[in-house]
C-alpha positions in Angstrom: 139.7 43.0 -9.8 138.5 46.4 -8.6 139.9 49.2 -10.8 138.1 51.8 -8.9 139.8 54.8 -7.4 139.9 57.5 -4.7 138.7 61.2 -5.4 142.9 61.7 -5.5 142.6 58.8 -8.3 144.5 56.7 -5.7 144.4 52.8 -6.4 142.6 51.3 -4.1 143.7 47.6 -5.0 147.4 46.6 -6.5 147.0 45.7 -10.4 147.4 42.1 -12.1 151.0 41.3 -12.7 149.7 41.8 -16.7 148.8 45.1 -16.2 151.8 46.5 -14.3 153.4 49.5 -16.8 154.3 52.0 -14.5 157.0 54.4 -13.0 159.7 52.2 -12.9 159.4 52.1 -16.8 159.0 55.7 -16.7 162.5 55.9 -14.6 164.5 53.8 -16.0 163.6 55.4 -19.9 164.4 58.9 -18.6 167.5 57.4 -16.8 169.1 56.1 -20.3 169.8 59.0 -22.8 172.4 59.5 -25.5 175.3 59.5 -23.0 174.5 56.0 -21.8 174.1 54.9 -25.4 177.8 56.3 -26.2 179.5 55.3 -23.2 178.5 51.3 -23.9 178.8 51.8 -27.5 182.3 52.9 -27.3 183.2 50.2 -24.2 182.0 47.5 -26.8 184.0 48.8 -30.0 187.3 48.7 -27.3 186.8 45.9 -25.4 184.1 43.8 -26.9 181.8 42.0 -24.3 184.7 42.4 -21.6 182.8 44.7 -19.4 179.8 42.9 -19.7 179.5 42.2 -16.3 179.9 45.8 -15.5 176.8 46.5 -16.8 175.0 44.0 -15.4 176.2 44.9 -11.6 175.5 48.0 -12.8 171.6 47.7 -13.3 171.6 45.6 -9.9 172.8 49.0 -8.1 170.6 50.9 -10.1 167.6 48.1 -8.8 168.9 48.6 -5.4 168.4 52.4 -5.3 165.5 52.6 -7.1 163.8 49.8 -4.6 165.2 52.0 -1.3 163.4 55.3 -2.8 160.5 53.9 -3.8 160.2 51.4 -0.7 160.7 55.0 2.0 157.8 56.2 0.0 155.3 53.9 0.4 156.7 52.6 4.0 156.4 56.4 5.6 153.5 58.0 3.0 156.9 61.1 3.3 158.2 62.5 0.2 162.0 61.2 -0.3 163.1 65.0 0.1 161.0 64.5 3.5 163.0 62.3 4.6 166.3 64.1 4.0 165.2 66.8 6.3 165.1 64.5 8.9 168.7 64.2 8.5 170.1 67.9 8.8 170.2 71.2 7.4 172.9 70.1 5.0 171.1 68.0 2.3 169.0 70.5 1.7 172.0 72.7 1.4 173.2 70.8 -0.6 169.6 69.5 -2.8 168.6 73.3 -3.7 171.7 74.7 -5.2 172.4 71.4 -7.3 168.8 71.3 -8.6 168.9 74.7 -10.3 171.7 74.5 -11.8 171.7 71.3 -13.0 168.4 72.4 -14.7 169.6 74.8 -15.8 173.1 73.1 -17.9 170.6 69.8 -18.4 167.8 71.6 -20.0 170.4 72.8 -22.7 172.5 69.7 -23.2 168.7 67.5 -23.6 167.2 69.6 -25.9 170.6 69.3 -27.8 171.0 65.5 -27.9 167.3 64.9 -28.8 167.9 67.6 -31.9 170.8 66.0 -33.0 169.0 62.8 -34.8 166.3 65.1 -35.9 168.9 67.2 -37.6 170.6 64.1 -39.2 167.1 62.9 -40.7 166.6 66.6 -42.3 170.0 68.1 -42.6 168.1 70.9 -44.3 166.9 72.4 -41.1 169.4 74.1 -37.8 169.7 72.1 -35.5 168.9 74.7 -33.0 165.6 74.9 -34.2 165.0 71.5 -33.3 166.9 71.7 -30.3 164.5 74.4 -29.0 161.2 72.6 -30.5 162.3 70.0 -28.3 161.8 71.8 -25.6 158.6 73.7 -26.3 157.2 69.9 -27.3 158.5 68.8 -23.6 157.6 71.6 -22.1 153.9 71.4 -23.3 153.4 67.6 -22.9 154.3 68.0 -19.7 152.3 70.9 -18.9 148.8 69.9 -20.2 148.7 66.4 -19.3 148.4 64.6 -16.4 151.0 61.4 -15.5 148.4 59.0 -16.9 148.7 60.3 -20.7 152.9 61.7 -19.7 153.1 57.7 -19.0 151.5 56.6 -22.0 153.6 58.4 -24.2 156.7 57.4 -22.1 155.7 53.8 -23.2 155.6 54.3 -27.0 158.4 56.0 -27.0 160.5 53.3 -24.9 158.9 50.8 -27.6 160.3 53.0 -30.4 163.6 52.6 -28.3 163.6 49.4 -27.7 162.4 47.7 -30.5 165.0 49.5 -32.8 167.8 49.3 -30.3 167.7 45.7 -30.1 166.2 44.6 -33.6 169.7 46.2 -34.8 171.5 43.8 -31.7 169.6 40.8 -33.4 170.8 42.3 -36.7 174.6 42.7 -36.3 174.3 38.4 -34.6 176.3 38.9 -31.3 178.7 36.0 -30.7 176.8 34.4 -27.5 179.8 32.6 -26.1 181.8 35.7 -26.1 178.9 37.5 -24.3 178.7 34.3 -21.4 182.1 35.0 -21.1 182.3 38.8 -20.7 179.7 38.1 -17.7 183.2 36.7 -15.9 184.4 40.1 -13.8 187.9 41.1 -15.2 189.9 44.6 -16.2 191.1 44.5 -19.7 193.7 46.6 -20.0 192.7 50.4 -20.1 189.3 49.6 -19.0 188.9 50.9 -15.4 187.2 54.3 -15.8 185.2 52.6 -18.9 184.2 50.3 -16.6 183.0 52.6 -13.2 181.7 54.2 -15.9 179.2 51.4 -16.9 178.6 50.5 -13.2 178.0 53.8 -12.0 176.7 55.6 -14.8 174.4 53.7 -16.9 170.3 54.3 -15.9 170.3 57.8 -14.6 171.2 60.2 -11.5 168.8 62.7 -10.1 165.7 61.0 -12.0 166.2 57.7 -9.5 165.1 59.8 -6.5 162.4 60.6 -8.3 160.8 57.3 -8.5 158.8 58.1 -5.1 157.0 61.2 -6.4 155.8 59.3 -9.6 154.9 56.3 -7.8 152.1 58.9 -5.6 151.1 60.3 -9.9 150.7 56.9 -9.8 148.2 56.2 -7.1 150.7 53.9 -5.2 151.1 55.0 -2.0 150.5 52.9 0.3 152.6 49.4 2.0 150.1 47.3 0.0 152.1 47.9 -3.1 155.9 47.4 -2.3 155.4 44.0 -4.0 153.9 45.4 -6.7 156.5 48.2 -6.8 159.9 45.9 -6.8 158.3 44.0 -9.8 157.5 47.5 -11.2 161.1 48.5 -10.5 163.2 45.3 -11.4 161.3 44.3 -14.7 162.1 48.2 -15.6 165.6 48.0 -15.3 165.8 44.0 -16.4 164.6 46.2 -19.5 167.1 48.8 -19.2 170.0 46.1 -19.0 168.5 44.6 -22.1 168.7 48.0 -24.2 172.4 48.8 -23.1 173.8 45.3 -23.4 172.5 45.6 -27.0 173.9 49.1 -27.4 177.3 47.0 -26.1 176.4 44.1 -29.0 176.2 47.3 -31.7 179.6 48.3 -30.5 181.4 44.8 -30.5 180.1 43.7 -33.5 179.1 46.7 -36.0 181.3 49.7 -35.0 184.9 47.1 -34.4 184.5 45.2 -37.0 184.1 48.0 -39.2 187.5 49.7 -37.5 186.1 53.2 -37.1 186.5 55.4 -34.1 183.5 57.6 -33.2 183.3 60.8 -31.1 183.2 59.9 -27.5 180.2 62.6 -27.2 176.8 62.5 -28.5 178.0 62.9 -32.1 178.7 58.9 -31.9 176.1 58.1 -32.5 175.8 60.0 -35.7 179.0 58.4 -36.3 177.1 55.2 -36.0 174.1 56.0 -38.2 176.9 57.1 -41.1 178.4 53.0 -40.4 175.2 51.5 -40.4 173.9 53.3 -43.9 177.3 51.7 -44.9 176.6 48.4 -43.6 173.0 47.9 -43.9 171.1 50.4 -46.0 170.3 54.2 -45.2 166.6 52.3 -43.8 168.4 50.7 -40.5 170.2 54.2 -40.5 167.8 55.5 -40.7 165.8 53.3 -38.3 168.6 53.9 -36.1 167.9 57.7 -35.3 164.7 57.3 -35.2 165.6 55.1 -31.4 168.3 57.4 -30.6 165.3 60.2 -30.8 163.1 58.3 -29.1 165.4 57.8 -25.9 166.6 61.4 -26.0 163.1 62.6 -26.1 162.3 60.2 -23.1 164.7 61.9 -21.3 163.2 65.5 -21.8 160.5 63.9 -20.8 161.1 62.3 -17.9 162.7 64.9 -16.5 160.7 67.8 -17.0 158.1 66.0 -15.6 160.1 64.1 -12.5 162.6 66.7 -11.3 159.7 69.5 -11.6 158.2 67.4 -8.9 161.3 67.4 -7.2 161.5 71.0 -7.3 158.1 71.6 -6.4 158.6 69.4 -3.2 161.8 71.0 -2.0 160.4 74.7 -2.4 156.9 73.9 -0.8 158.6 72.5 2.1 161.7 75.0 2.8 158.5 78.0 2.3 156.9 75.5 4.8 154.0 74.5 2.9 154.6 70.6 3.1 154.4 68.3 0.4 150.7 68.0 0.5 149.7 71.6 -0.7 148.8 72.0 -4.0 151.7 74.4 -4.8 154.1 71.9 -3.7 152.7 69.2 -6.5 152.1 68.6 -9.9 151.0 71.2 -12.0 151.1 73.3 -8.9 153.1 76.6 -9.7 156.4 76.1 -8.3 156.4 72.8 -10.2 155.2 75.1 -13.6 158.1 77.2 -12.8 160.7 74.5 -12.6 159.3 73.3 -16.2 159.5 77.1 -17.7 163.6 77.1 -16.0 164.1 73.8 -17.4 162.9 74.9 -21.3 163.4 79.0 -21.7 166.7 79.9 -19.7 168.7 76.8 -21.3 167.9 77.9 -24.8 170.7 80.7 -24.4 172.6 77.9 -23.5 172.3 76.7 -26.9 172.8 80.3 -28.8 175.8 80.9 -26.4 177.9 78.2 -25.1 177.8 76.5 -22.0 179.6 79.2 -19.8 182.6 77.6 -17.9 181.9 78.8 -14.7 178.6 76.7 -15.1 180.2 74.0 -16.2 182.4 73.5 -13.3 179.7 73.7 -10.7 177.8 71.2 -12.6 180.2 69.0 -12.6 181.1 69.1 -8.8 177.7 68.8 -7.5 176.5 66.3 -10.5 179.1 64.1 -9.3 178.2 63.7 -6.1 174.4 63.2 -6.5 174.5 59.3 -6.5 176.4 58.8 -3.5 174.4 61.7 -1.9 171.5 59.2 -2.6 172.8 56.6 -1.7 174.3 57.7 1.1 171.3 59.4 2.8 169.4 56.0 1.7 171.6 54.4 4.7 170.0 56.3 7.3 166.3 56.7 6.6 166.0 52.7 5.6 168.0 51.6 8.6 166.6 53.8 11.8 163.5 54.6 13.0 162.6 56.7 10.2 160.3 53.7 8.4 158.9 50.9 10.3 160.5 48.0 11.6 159.3 45.9 8.9 160.7 47.7 5.9 164.0 48.6 6.9 167.3 47.2 5.5 168.5 43.9 5.2 172.1 43.1 5.4 172.8 42.6 2.0 170.7 45.6 1.2 173.1 47.7 3.2 175.7 45.8 1.5 175.1 47.1 -2.0 174.3 50.8 -0.9 177.6 50.9 0.6 179.0 49.6 -2.4 177.2 51.8 -4.6 178.1 54.4 -2.5 181.9 53.7 -2.8 181.8 53.0 -6.4 180.1 56.4 -7.2 182.3 58.7 -5.1 185.2 57.1 -6.9 183.5 57.8 -10.1 182.7 61.3 -9.1 185.5 62.6 -8.3 187.7 61.3 -11.4 184.4 63.1 -13.1 185.0 65.7 -11.2 189.0 66.2 -11.6 188.2 65.3 -15.3 185.8 68.8 -15.4 188.1 70.9 -13.6 191.4 69.8 -15.9 189.1 70.5 -19.5 188.2 74.1 -18.1 190.5 75.4 -16.0 
């Protein structure tokens, strides 16, 4: 097989199957952060394997969404933002404020989450020192490295988080018959909101739309890569499914068995490490913290890279330069501006706390992004905007409609919860 590339780094031939380690792994790793780990952990501790089916559905829905974003990019040669612009002005007016406010608050929360396991491993160092350090590390690694290096670093982090968490689930000895029973859809008392969160929340939000940009960075840019993209995406989310199911196993077999209640926020993972210390010894407890750090830091790197690509494309297009201009692409000035935006202004929030107004704006915009993506993919993938052979089939449209309805329901709940919390 030829591995020759063009001058722009575009791969001329699809790789052999065993060499497919691509953007799917990056988008899946970026999407699984501390919040996803906690939600599945708490669900397992409360309902056992009763909501396992919701996790499986969530993984399937994310495969559909990411495949749609990737298919649009490969079929048209355009970015997802270029596609949104064909739908009118409203996607631009939504996406612009969203990506600015989201980045400001996410930057702080991502740095704080990544600092938690480090602070637990090295209690003599203030947590904010680690938070600022991880933000700077993410900034430097993305600023100075091309996609190929970034992908390799992400693969190492994925390996760490996968081995640690799946290994922990094996040590916990899952009840396989109970897991199989959990694949039958049912709603235990008080589980509706957990079900929505598991089906709709696991595996990322805005970073799903970054998949098409990572395809371009990888050099997968033509319809001939469609099959490779689908394998890449599916296998990556199968890994995500195994990972989050492993967290549910830990919640069921370790947390519930210990009879403890863990924090519903990111600190719940620190609570879990203490339980692991008591049950399996300090080595296992510390190994889990390493896996926690790998999961959190992979999200930092993924957002610093992928969402910066999205912002560069957005700003380049609104400035009339288009997606192919050097300023609109990786390591252009718009890309680097957003890396700095994610890194330095959010450090103020680490010191000052989160202003109520920004939190509310973040809640409003963030809760609506997933239905926004699902709804916009319907006209993008069903009309003249893509060649006929790459348009949606009925089952894909059904899955996108279900996804949109599910995310709207979940988004409204998250929005109301945020407002009630701060008003």
